[in-house]
N, C-alpha and C positions, 0 to 999 in steps of 0.2 A: 504493500500500500504506500510505499515511499513516494512513488511517482504522483499519487493523488495528493498527498500532503505537500509535496514540492510545488505542485501547480494548483494549490487550493484556491488562490485568488482567481485564477482562470476558470476553475470549476464553479465558483460562486457567481461570477459574471455570467456564465453560461446559463445557470439556473435562474438568475435574475432576469435574463432576456426571455427565458421560457415563461416565467411568471408574468412578465410584461405582456407577451403575446396572448397568454391565456386571459389575463384580466381585461385587456382592451377588447379582445374578440368576444369574451364571455358576456360582458355588459352590452356590447353592440348587438350581438346575436339575440340576447334576451329581449331587447327593445324591438328590433326589427321582426323577430319571430312572433312576438305578441301582436304587433301591428298586422302581420300576415294572418294570424289566427282570427283577429277581429274581421278582417276582410273575408275570410273563408266562411264564417258563420253569419256574416252580415246580409242585409237584404238587397244590396246592390249587386246585380248579377254579373256585371263586367268585372268588378273587383273580385268577386268570388272566383270567377273563372281564371282571372290573371294570377291570383294567389295560388290556385290549384296547379296551374301550369308551372309557376315558379317552383313549388314544392316538388313536383314530378321531375322537373329538369335538374335541379341541384341535388335532390336526394339520390338520384340514379346516375349522377356523374361522379366518377372517381375524384377525390380531393386533389390528387396529383395533377390531373388534367386542368383543374381550375387554377392551380399554382402555375403551371406551364403557360396557361393563357395570360395570366397576370404578368409573367416574366417576359414572354415573347410577343404576344399579340398587342397588348395594351400600349407599350411604347411605340409600336408602329402605327397605332391609331391616334397617336399624339397625346396619350394620357401618361405623362411621365411623373406626375405628382411632385414636381420640383417645388411646389408651393410649401410642402411640409418639410423639406430639407432644411436643416439648421435650427429647427425648433427644439428647444430644450425643455424637458420636464424633469424637475428635480435634479438638474445637473446632468441629465442623460440626453444626448442628442438623438432626435428622431430622424431616421433615414427614410427615403422613399421605399426601400426594400422592406422595412418594418411596416410601413403603411400598407403596401401591397399584400404582405403576408396576413396582416390583420383583416384586410378586406376579403381575401380569399377564404380565410377561416370563418369570417362572419357570414358571408354569402352561403357557404356550405352548411354551417351549424344552424343557422336560423331556420332552415327548412325542417330540421328535426325538432327544434323548439316549437315551431308552428304546429306541428302535428301533436306534440305533447300537450300544448295549450288547448288545441281544438278538442282533444279527448276530454280534457278537464272541463271545458265549457259545456260539452255535450252531457257530462255527468251531472251538471246542475239542473235540478228540476225546471221544466219549462215555465211553471207557474211563477218562479222567482222573477224571470224577465218580464212576464206579463204583469206581475204586480208592480214592477218598476214603471212600466209604461202606463199603467192605470193611474198612478199618482202624478203623471205628467212628465216623467223623465224621457228624454230622447233616447235613441238607440245607443249612442256613445255614452251618455250619462248612465244608462242602465248597465252597460257593460263595465264601466269604470267603477261604479259604486255598489253594484249588486252582484253581477255574475262573476267578474274576474277575481274579486277577493275570495269567493267561495271556490272557484276553479283552481286557484293557486294552491289551496290546501291539498287538493287531490293529485296535483301534478308534481309535487316536490320530488318524490322518488324517481319518476322518469326523467325529470329535468336534471337531477343529479347524475344519472347515467349519461345524459347528453353532455354535461359539462366535464365529466371525467374523460369521455371520449375526446372532447375538444382539447383537454390538457395533453393527452397523448398525441393528438394530431398536430400539435405545434412542432413536432419533430420534422414534419414535411417542409418546414420553413428552411431547412438546410438546402433546398433547391436553389434558394437565392444566395447561398453562401453565407447565411447568417450563422453566427457562432452560438447557437442555442445548445441545449444540453447534448443532444444526440450528435450534432456536428462536432462539438468539442470532444466528445468521447471518441469519435472516429479519429480526430487529429491526434489525441493522446495515444491511442492504440497504434497508430502508424509510426509515431515517434518511438514508442516503447513496445515493440512486438512481443517481448518476453514477459510483459506485465498485463497481458490482455484480460485475463480473468479478474484480477483485482480491480482494474479500471471499470470493467463491465459491471461488477458487483456494486462498486461505489455509486455509479450512476443509476443502477437499478434501485438501490436503496433510496436515492434522492427522489426518484419518481414515485416510489411507494409512499414516502413521507408526504409528498405533495398531494397524491390521491387521497391519502387518509385525512389530510387537513380538509380537503373539499368534502369528503364524505361525512366527517364529524361536524363540519359547519352546517351541512344540509340536515343532519340528524337533529342538531340543536334548533334549527329553524322549524323543523317539523314538529318537535316537541312543544315549541313555543306557540305555534298556531293551533296545535291540538288542545293545549291548555286554554287558549283564548276562546275556543269554541264553547 
């Protein structure tokens, strides 16, 4: 394990980048996925069909293909995202590659978030939404104040699975040459071929810790909303 401790700063930076990708993409996918779910259960037919098409397209497209599109096709289309280059968040400079990675992860993950949220909305008794409309709430107000708060309680476990999958999917960002955890692991194993197993185990433990943090956080939220009921 000497090679891991000798390069511990590099390992920490790699996992910090992984956490950054996960946090930004996780929040963005939750917001966009929830909006898509509202479209899917809403009364506007064109939005319903557009959201269904989006979910079908991105859920059935390999994540690697979306990353390759972001890396190869978008620059040729003129979308270079130079506007985000040089922006610093907490002393950490955001790159266009980071932005593209987050965008790819968000587009992909939001399709799964949408389906999880839709299943939760469908689990709420229809009378709840009708009661909201009966007291004068619009569809959006009814969704926001009546349906979605109840739906969230039912979808915490599936959403946790989606977020855990997102955490592991951040490894695909190595396509852009980003030094996240898996890319750094590969670099270290290439430099130290005789220390492959300890390096692999160290990074595996790092991922296990992150996944457990996500799972425990989800469990704590689930317990809190269960008590609130």
